[in-house]
Every structure is written in structure tokens, then in C-alpha cells.
N, C-alpha and C positions, 0 to 999 in steps of 0.2 A: 638669346638671351632677355635679350628691352621684352619682347612680345610678352615670354614669359614672369618679367615682373608687372608690368601692367593687370598680366591676369590675376597674378596674386595680391591685388593691388583692387581689383574687384569683387577678388572673394572674399576680400574680408572686408571693405566696404560693406558689398551685402550681409556678412553676416554677423554686423554693426547692428544695420541696421532694424533684420530680423528678432537682434538682443530683445530689442526694444517694443517688440509684440509678445515676446513669451512671456509663460510664468512660472512662475521659481515653484513647480509644483514641487518633485523631488531634488534632494539636491544629488548630484553627481561628480562620483568623487574618481580619483588618478587610479588606474590600475600596472602594478608595475607586476615583472615577473625576471628574476636571475637565474641563468644553467648554471653550473660550473660539472666541466667534464671531463676525466683523466681518462687513459682510452689506451694503451697500449695493444699492439697487433703484430701477425705474422704475416706473410706470403712466400708461398714455395712457386717459383719461377719453373716453367716446362720447359724441358729440357731442349723441347723439337717445337720450337718458337719460331716461329714461319715469319715473325715481324721483329723479332727478337735473338738473332743465331748467336751463340754462343757470349747471353747477355751487354753484349752492345748499348743498349741502352743504359744500362749499369744501373738494376730496381733494386732501393734494395730491398732487402730479405725481412728484417725489424725495425718498428718504425715504433713512436711515441707521440702522442695528439693531447694536446692540451685545451680545451673547447668553454669558452666563459661568453657570456650570451646574456643582453638585456633587451625585454620584451617593454613598450609601458605607452599608455593611452592616456593622454592626457587633456584634459578638455581645456576647455579656453575661455569658451561664454557661455554658459549656463543656459537650459532649454528647459520649456516643458517635458515630460515624460521618462523617456530612458533615454534621452540619445539629446546631448551637446550640442549645441548650433556651431562654434568651433572648435575641430580637437586634434591634438598632435596625434602622430604615431612614431615612435622610433623603436628597427628594429639591427639591435648590433650583436657585432661577434667579432670577438681577440679570440684569436689561432697561434699557439704554436707548436709545430712540429718537430721532431728530434730523429735523424736517418742514423741511421748500423753505415760506420766507416768512416774512413776518413778527407776520403778525396771524392768534388763532386763528382757528376756524372747525367747526361743529361737527363733522367730520372731523375734525380737529385740536385739542381744548378746548387742546392744548396743544402750541405748536411744541417743545422737547424736555421728555421725560415719563421721565422716572427712576424706578424701582419695583424691587422684592422678589418672587418669588410662593413662597409654601412650595407648592411641591406632593404632597408629602409626608412626612410623620413619622409613624413608626403604631411600635409595639414586637408582634415576631413572638414568641411562648410555644409553647412543647413543653409541653404536662406530661408526653402520652406520645407514641410513633411514628404512631399512630396517629390522634392530636387535636389542632388545629392551633387557637392564638387569634391573633386580631389586632385590634386597637384604636390607630386612632387617625386622621389623614390621610391615606386612600388613593386612587389612583386605579387605581379593577377594574375590569379590563375587557372583554370578554365578546362570542363572534361567532367566525364560521369565512371571513366574507366579508373579500375585500379592497379593495371600493368604502364601503362602509358597513355597520354591527353595526346586526339591530332589536333583538335581544336584550341593545346594552348596556345593561342600565337606568339604570347609574349615568352613562350620559355629559353630563355637563353642558359645557355649550361652554366651550373655550375664552379665556382673559382674555389670554394672549399673543397682540402680536400676530404676524404674517406674510404669507408670501407663495405660500405652497406647501398646494393644498389636496389630495395626499395625504393619506389614508386612516391611514396611519403613522404622518402629523407631525402628524397632527390630534392621535390618542390617548394620541402622546407626548409633548404638549403643554403638556395642560389640566387643569386642578387638579382634587384628591379632594373627596373627602366623610369629614367627619369621622364616625366606624363604629366599629362591634365584627362580629368577624365569627368563626366558631365553623366551625371545618371536621373532616372527619372522615373520614377516607384508608380506605380497602383495598385490596386487591389487583385494579387493573385501576381504580377510579371510589372516588370522590366524594363526599360531599351538603354543604351547607351551610348556612348559615343568618347572614343579612348584617339589622345593625338601623344604621339610620341615625335617632337624633334632631334630635325640634326645638332649634330656637336659633333664641331670640329676636334681634332687632334688643337692641344694643348698650346700656347707661344710662349710658356714661364719662361726665362730664363737659366733659373736652376733645375738641373734636372732629375736629383729627387724630387723636387714638387711637382715638376710637369706627367712625370713618370707615375704618382698618386691621382692626379686630376684626370691622365688619360685612360687610367682603372678606372675609376670612377665611374666616368662615363663612357665606356667602352664598348655598352651595349648601346649607344645611341648613335652610334654612326651614318645608319639612315633613318629618314623618314617614315612614323608608320601611321596606319590610319586604321582603325577596328570601329566599327560601326557593329551589337550585337540588340537581338532580338529577345527575351524572354520571355514564357508564358506559361502558369498554372494549364494545363487544361483535361477536362477528360480521362482523367487518374495521371494523366501523363505528363510529366517535365517537360520543356521542350528549348528548342533554344536554338536560332537560328546566328549565322554570322557570315563580314564582308572583310577583311581582311586586306590591307594592302599594304610591302614595302619590299620594293624592288620588283612586286610580281602580285600577280592578282591570287586573291581566298578566300572559297565561300568553304562555309561548314553548315553542319547538323550535330546535335546529340540531344540524344530522349533518354526517359528513364521511369520505368513504372512501376511500384511495388504490388506486386496479387498479396493479397489478403495481407496474413500477420510474417511472412516465414521469406518468401521469393521473392527477389528484386531483380528487375531486366532493365539492361542498359546498350546502348550502342553509340557511338559518332561515325563522325565519315566527313572529311577533309578532298577535296577538291583543288588542285594548285597547277597557274600558270609557271613552266619551267623551274628548275631547279636549280641549285649553288654546288648540288654530287657531281666528282665528275670519274667520267669511266675508264677503270682501265683496258686499256688498250696495245697488243703489241707492233711494233713501226716496224721491223725488220726480222728476218733467219738470218741464221749465220751461212755465213758464207768462207766457202775456204780454198786454197792455192797451196796443188802443191800438198797436199796433206795439212796443212795448216792454218788456222782463223784470221784472213786478211779482213772483214770486216763483225764486231757479231753481234747476234740478235739484241733489239733492242725492246726492253718495255716503259709507258712511260701512264700516263694519263691526261683524258681529253675532257673540255666542257661540252655538257647537253644543249642543245637548244633550248629555244629560247622560249618554241614557241607550243612546246609540248605540254600536256594536261597530264596529271599522277593524279591517282585517287589513293587516299588509306581511308580506313576502316576499320574500327574495329566494333564485337558485336561480345556480347558476352552476360553471366549472371550470377549474384550470389544466392545463396538460402543459409537461412541461421536456422538450427534444428532444439530442441527444445530445452538439451543442456547448454544453450551456447554459443557450442564448435558451429564457426563460421565456414560456409567454402564460398568458395568465389571462381570460376574459369571464363575465360576469355579467348577468344581468333583477334588475330592484329595480319591486317593482308596492307601489305608497302608496297606501294605502287612504286615508288623511290629505288626502291631495294634495286640488287642486285640481281642481273635472271641467273638460270645454270651454265651458261658459254659464259655469262663477263664474267663470274668468280673463277671462274677453270680457268679464263687468261688470265685472274690476278694470281691465284692459287701457282702456276706457270711460271710467270713472269717473278716472283717470292721466290718459289724453290731453284729458278738461274740464279738470281741475288746474291741467296742464302750458299752458292757453288763461288762463286765470283767477286764479293760483292770489298772482297780483299787480298783481292791477283791484281800483284803488279801490270802482268802479262792487259789489263782491262783496263786501262788508265786511257782516257783522250781527254784532247785538249781543256774540256772544259770537269775532268776529273774525273772518278770513274763511277762507269754512268750505273748498276748498280747500289751500288751504297745509296746516289742519290736516286732512288728507286725505291730502296729501301726506307728511304725520308720520309720522301711523300706516302708511302702506303702510310706512313703510321699517324702521320693528321688526316687521313683522313678516310684512317680505321676510325669508326663508328658503331659503340658492342649491341650487339642485338637489335639493329637498322639497318643489316649489308644485304640481307637478304631481304623477301619478299610474303615467306605467312611463317605464323606465327605462334603461337600454342603457348598460354597463361595459368598455371592455377596458384591459390594455395589457401590452406587449414589453417585458420587462427582459432586457442582456444587462448577465453580471454579468462579463467580460470581451472591452469592446470594442477594438477594433484588436486582438483577441489578444491579450490583456498585461493580467496583472491587476492589472496600474494602473487603469484601464479600468471603470467600470460608467457604462452611458446604458440609459436606459427614457423611454420615449412613451407616457402614458394619454390617454386620452379616457372623457367620460359627456355621454348627449347626453336630451334628454328627448323620447320619442319620435313624443310625440302631432303639438311641432313644429318636430322636428327641430335646436333649438337646443341650447347645450351650450355647455364650456369644453374643450380640448386642453392639452397641455403634453408638455414635452421638455425632459429632463436627463441634465446628459451633469457624472460625478466623475472626477478623477483623483487615484489617493491620490501625494502629492509621497513617502511614509515615511509609515513607525508609526506618526507622528503628527501630521503636516501634510494634510489635503485640501482640493481646490480643487472648489467644485460652481458649473455654471451651471442658469441655473434661466427658462422661457418659461412664462408660462400665458398662450392666447388662448379669446378667448370667443364663440361670432361668434351671430348671428340676429338677423332683424330688431326694431326694438324691440317688436313687442306678440308676442314670447315669450320666452319666462326667461331665455335666453341673451342677449336683447334689453336685456331686467331691469339687465341689473349697469350695476355702475357704470363698468366698465375697458372698453375694447376688448383691452387687452394690459396688461401689467404686467410685468419682467422683474427679476430679483435674476442677484450672485455674492459667491462667500460661502467664505471664505476659515475652517477649522475645523479647531482643536487640540485633541487630547486628549492627557492623560497622567494 
């Protein structure tokens, strides 16, 4: 933290020095954006879910979410042109979530939960026109894909609950990391270095304060270094990456526009080692005199640290003359499970479903099948379990031939088993400030598929959003 304080003082000093040379050509004003959203929703659980037999997780059927957010850019030191020399950026969200029911469960530890999420709080300092320094908590996103971004290296999973699987919402809602970023700009290109410091758990004596500090710094448990070079050349947007956080990563992203309607894009990432755990079968049922004396056991094991994994995405989008936009992508997930690994997982879950509540299978460490179920839930990462996926999205910004209506339909499918999810979204702009949104997510696939593993068969919400 002392290093960060010293860097902050240096940045402020550089900004003051630059301010003395700046001209007051244009007045730069603060930008504020407020949003209030009321969002009731319903979810219908799958009766045959292998991850949630007999609804042991206790998922709510009805919930109501109230969300209030503020985004602001506040100039601290004016400069010439359109960019301030010193700027404070804030993104904060308050959330109130109300579940049905009267008893807490694993899926809803609290019936009513009110929390504040400080998503971003950082300083931008521009000592020179070509040099930009960022210091603080920032949500940096990267990549050219629409369904996912394999070069989005600081893609910390969001802790904001919600029902929308569209990648645009997931990127916007997640919290950032505490970091220092140096970026150098030139015509048509840029180079940057981002440092994420390691911040340990809090030592505060007050339990409530300690919990809040640990939540704010949870994405800084390991130091990270990110080098990126971007250049627009030959009509291509090209980005090269090197990222290190406990393991080495190299990445590449490309995008090119052909004519006025077609855009092609792709991303690739090569990663050494993986944090994913593989499902394994430890033993078979052993019988003596017709009785089981040693039950079959399943567990999860670590992967080798020296294995390289490749993830890649290729896609295109086309805009028709009537503004209808179609995008399609193929995603290869080198970290995903092979068909044999998935079968091991399904076999273990089916056995666990049959035995997790039986007193006949209680060992000294407890019921091993219940433990396997809990481990499988912790390791479940929807739409990332397999190796081959397809994505399509069709969006109409003027549905019903009116600029008051927007509509979109999108689907993600695991190609090896044909399961996945599909969604429909309809937005009505009442006026410049009020907007009504309707969303339905559907999940399809048999119980021995990734889509069938998901806890719900359908989820829907109706939201009223106010912006001012």
C-alpha cells in the first residue's frame, strides 16, 4: 500500500506540473449518470437437475431486485482540448434483493439482502497528451467477441446477482480490481502496462469492517502484470497481450470491417496451467456377501501446472439495410472437459443423487456423495464446461419499425451435446428517461448435458428503469 501511495503522489505531482503548461481552451464539465431499476423475476427450477436434487440448494422461485447506481466523471485539473489533466471516475451500485420464503438456504443465505458495490473509483492523470496514468479500482474490459472474451484477463466474476446472460450486462455489472495502469498513445495505436498489487486479507478487529474490506479487495489476492500493444494497421484492429497472475498467458485479438455492413473478429489465448479441477472416479463399489463394504467414490483433482491450454473465438456480424444486426461466433475452450471427463462427472452426480441422503453411506468424514455434490456446485461454470460452443444473436434496434422498441434474441449451444440456453429480450422506451424491459431465459438439454445441469429450466424478469 505504501508503493501505491507513493505512485499516487507522483501522479498528482505530474498532473500539477502539466496543468501549469495547459491552456484553457475548452471548459470541461462533470458528467453524472444516475439509474434506478425495479426488477421482479421468476425462476422455475428443473426437477431432474443433477446438481440440485430435491432442491437441496433451496433456490427461490420469486425474487425482487431494486438497483440504484451512479456513474460520474469529475475533472479535477482542467486542460486544453477535450481531456482533463486530472479526473476522478466513480461507479457505485446499491442493491436490495428480496427472496420469497421465510427460511435461509444455501442459495439464499439471507431472505432480504442489501449491499453496496463500489465497482470503480480511480484517478486518471494525463501528464502529457500521449501519456495516461490510471490509479485506483477500475473494471478494465478487453476483447472483440460478443458472447465471451478470452483476452479479458481481469474478468473477475461479478458478485452482482442478476438473470441476464448477455455478455454486455455481465461486463458492465462486475466489480473492478485495484490497479495502476500506464498507457502511451500514438496515432493509430497504444501500449499499456497494468499492475495489480497483491492485497492480503484484512486484520481489522471489527468483524463487519473486516468482511467489507475483504470483499472490496477480493480480486487482489494475487499480484498480476498485463502488457498490451494495440495498433490499427491495414484496416485491422490488432492487440497483442502478455498477462501473468500465478500463470503465464499470451493473447491476440483481431477485428476488421469489410464495406459498411460486415465485420469479422477473432481472439486467442494460450495459458500455462489451469485453476479448474477435473472430476475423477477413485474407486468401484466393493461387495462382500451381497452387501456393499466399500462404496464407489468420486472426487476432483488438480491439473498439471506445466500443461498449456488454448482458447479461441472467431465470429462475424452483419448489419442489414433495415438495421437488423446478426452476429455469430464459434468458441473453442481448451480448458473445458473432454467427453470422457464429462461422463465421469455425470456418472458421479447420478450416483451422488441416489446416495447423498442415505445413512448407509456415512463415513468418518461425512457422506462422501453429499460432499461431491457440493464440490460439483462450486466447480460448475455454466457455458464453460465443454470444449466447443456456438453463439448467435439477432437484434433489431427498431422493432415494430419504431425507434421506441428494441428486440433481441440470442442463444449459446454446446456443440458436443446440443444443450444450452436461449433468450429473448424486448425493450420499450417510454421516453428519454423511462424504459421497460422484458427478458426470458430458457435452458435446454437432458440431465446428462451441460444445459441440463443448470438449476433452472426457465427464468424471466420484468424491469422498469429510470435514467437521469
